[in-house]
C-alpha positions in Angstrom: -13.8 -10.1 10.4 -12.2 -7.6 8.0 -9.7 -4.8 8.6 -8.4 -2.3 6.0 -5.4 -0.1 5.3 -5.7 2.7 2.8 -2.7 3.7 0.7 -2.6 6.0 -2.3 -4.0 4.8 -4.7 -5.5 1.7 -3.2 -6.5 -0.5 -0.2 -5.2 -3.6 1.5 -7.7 -5.7 3.4 -7.3 -8.7 5.7 -10.2 -11.1 6.0 -10.8 -14.1 8.2 -12.7 -16.3 5.9 -13.2 -18.4 2.8 -11.6 -17.1 -0.3 -14.0 -19.0 -2.5 -16.7 -16.6 -1.4 -14.7 -13.5 -2.2 -16.6 -10.9 -4.3 -13.5 -9.8 -6.1 -12.7 -9.5 -9.8 -10.3 -12.4 -9.3 -9.1 -14.8 -6.6 -5.7 -16.2 -6.6 -5.3 -20.0 -6.4 -2.2 -21.3 -4.6 -1.9 -24.0 -7.2 0.4 -26.9 -8.0 2.4 -26.9 -11.3 -0.1 -29.3 -12.9 -3.1 -26.9 -12.1 -5.3 -30.0 -11.4 -6.5 -29.2 -7.9 -5.4 -30.8 -4.7 -5.8 -30.1 -1.1 -6.2 -26.9 0.9 -7.0 -23.7 -0.9 -6.4 -25.3 -4.3 -8.9 -28.1 -3.8 -11.5 -25.7 -2.2 -11.3 -23.4 -5.2 -11.6 -26.2 -7.7 -14.6 -27.7 -5.8 -16.3 -24.3 -5.6 -15.7 -23.3 -9.2 -17.0 -26.6 -10.6 -15.7 -28.9 -13.4 -15.2 -26.1 -15.9 -12.2 -24.9 -14.0 -10.5 -28.3 -14.2 -11.2 -28.5 -17.9 -9.7 -25.0 -18.4 -6.6 -25.8 -16.4 -6.1 -29.1 -18.4 -6.2 -27.1 -21.6 -3.7 -24.6 -20.3 -1.2 -27.3 -19.2 -1.7 -29.2 -22.5 -0.8 -26.0 -24.4 2.0 -24.6 -22.3 3.2 -27.4 -19.9 3.3 -27.3 -16.2 3.3 -23.8 -14.5 6.7 -23.1 -13.0 6.9 -21.7 -9.5 6.7 -18.0 -9.3 4.6 -17.7 -12.5 0.9 -17.1 -12.9 -1.9 -17.8 -15.5 -5.6 -16.8 -15.6 -8.8 -18.7 -16.2 -12.5 -17.9 -15.9 -14.0 -18.2 -12.4 -16.9 -20.4 -13.5 -19.2 -21.0 -10.5 -17.2 -18.7 -8.2 -18.4 -15.2 -7.3 -15.1 -13.9 -8.7 -15.0 -13.6 -12.5 -11.5 -15.0 -12.8 -9.0 -17.3 -11.0 -5.3 -16.4 -11.2 -3.3 -19.6 -10.6 0.2 -19.2 -9.2 2.7 -21.7 -7.9 4.5 -20.8 -4.8 7.8 -22.3 -3.6 8.1 -25.4 -1.5 10.1 -24.5 1.6 13.5 -26.2 1.5 15.2 -24.3 4.3 15.3 -20.9 2.7 18.5 -21.2 0.7 17.0 -22.3 -2.6 15.5 -19.0 -3.8 12.2 -19.5 -1.9 11.9 -15.8 -1.0 12.4 -14.6 -4.6 9.9 -17.2 -5.9 7.3 -16.2 -3.3 7.7 -12.5 -4.1 7.4 -13.4 -7.8 4.1 -15.4 -7.2 2.5 -12.4 -5.7 4.0 -9.9 -8.2 3.1 -12.0 -11.3 -0.5 -12.4 -10.0 -0.8 -8.6 -9.6 0.8 -8.0 -13.0 -1.7 -10.4 -14.7 -4.6 -8.8 -12.9 -3.4 -5.4 -14.3 -3.1 -6.8 -17.8 -6.7 -7.9 -17.6 -7.9 -4.6 -16.2 -9.0 -6.2 -12.9 -9.3 -3.8 -9.9 -9.8 -6.1 -6.9 -7.9 -9.3 -6.3 -8.0 -11.7 -3.4 -5.1 -13.8 -2.2 -4.6 -16.7 0.1 -1.4 -17.1 2.1 0.6 -18.6 -0.8 2.9 -21.6 0.1 2.0 -21.4 3.9 0.0 -24.7 3.9 1.2 -27.9 2.4 4.3 -26.2 0.8 5.6 -25.5 4.3 6.7 -21.9 4.0 7.1 -20.5 7.5 4.3 -18.0 8.1 6.6 -15.8 10.1 8.7 -15.2 7.0 5.9 -15.4 4.4 3.7 -12.8 6.0 6.1 -9.9 5.6 7.0 -10.9 2.0 3.3 -11.1 1.0 2.3 -7.9 2.7 5.2 -6.0 1.1 4.5 -7.4 -2.3 0.8 -6.5 -2.1 1.7 -2.9 -1.0 4.2 -2.6 -4.0 1.4 -3.7 -6.4 -0.9 -1.1 -4.9 1.7 1.6 -5.0 2.4 0.8 -8.7 -1.3 1.1 -9.5 -1.6 -2.5 -10.7 -4.9 -2.9 -8.8 -7.1 -0.7 -6.6 -7.7 -3.3 -3.8 -5.9 -6.4 -2.6 -7.5 -8.7 0.0 -5.8 -11.5 1.9 -8.1 -14.2 3.0 -6.8 -16.1 6.1 -8.2 -19.3 7.5 -8.8 -19.3 11.2 -8.8 -16.7 14.0 -5.2 -17.4 15.1 -3.8 -17.1 11.6 -5.8 -14.0 10.9 -4.5 -12.4 14.2 -0.9 -13.2 13.3 -1.2 -11.6 9.9 -3.0 -8.6 11.4 -0.2 -8.1 13.8 2.4 -8.3 11.0 0.5 -5.8 8.9 0.2 -3.4 11.9 3.9 -3.7 12.5 4.5 -2.7 8.8 1.7 -0.2 8.2 0.5 1.0 11.6 -3.1 0.7 12.9 -5.8 -0.1 10.3 -9.1 1.7 9.9 -11.8 0.5 12.2 -13.1 -3.0 11.5 -16.1 -3.3 9.2 
């Protein structure tokens, strides 16, 4: 299922589905600092992209060290439908008083900035930090949706997509987006 909001100059889409199948210019990987794959979205992206992604990530970390939370780097997409993978590290939830909100906003913003630097028009995101990193989805949804809208308003990309796993999760994010932006266009 997909729903869409149109803003000038771009669009925000919510999908229930698998981000590794996204036909976007880039997908965002909710990575760990070592960029070596893991569980959840990170592991799924590494498996779908094939061994070339792990090799590229190892080279990046060897050159620059571990990726700090709130930052982003880009690699080819290898066996994915997307041409690129933007890796970002979200915050681990520690109660909300350790800069988690600022770091989460930065993870989205830096991913959008990097997409713009590479002239990418359509970027697909997961719900960064909402899995193993424990960020409460009730707080993360508004931060993510606002950050994506700011990126669209700034003209960094033409389309952002959020890929959400499971019907219940999708419906929660949909309701949050409706509260922020009003009713979407008809489902596609």
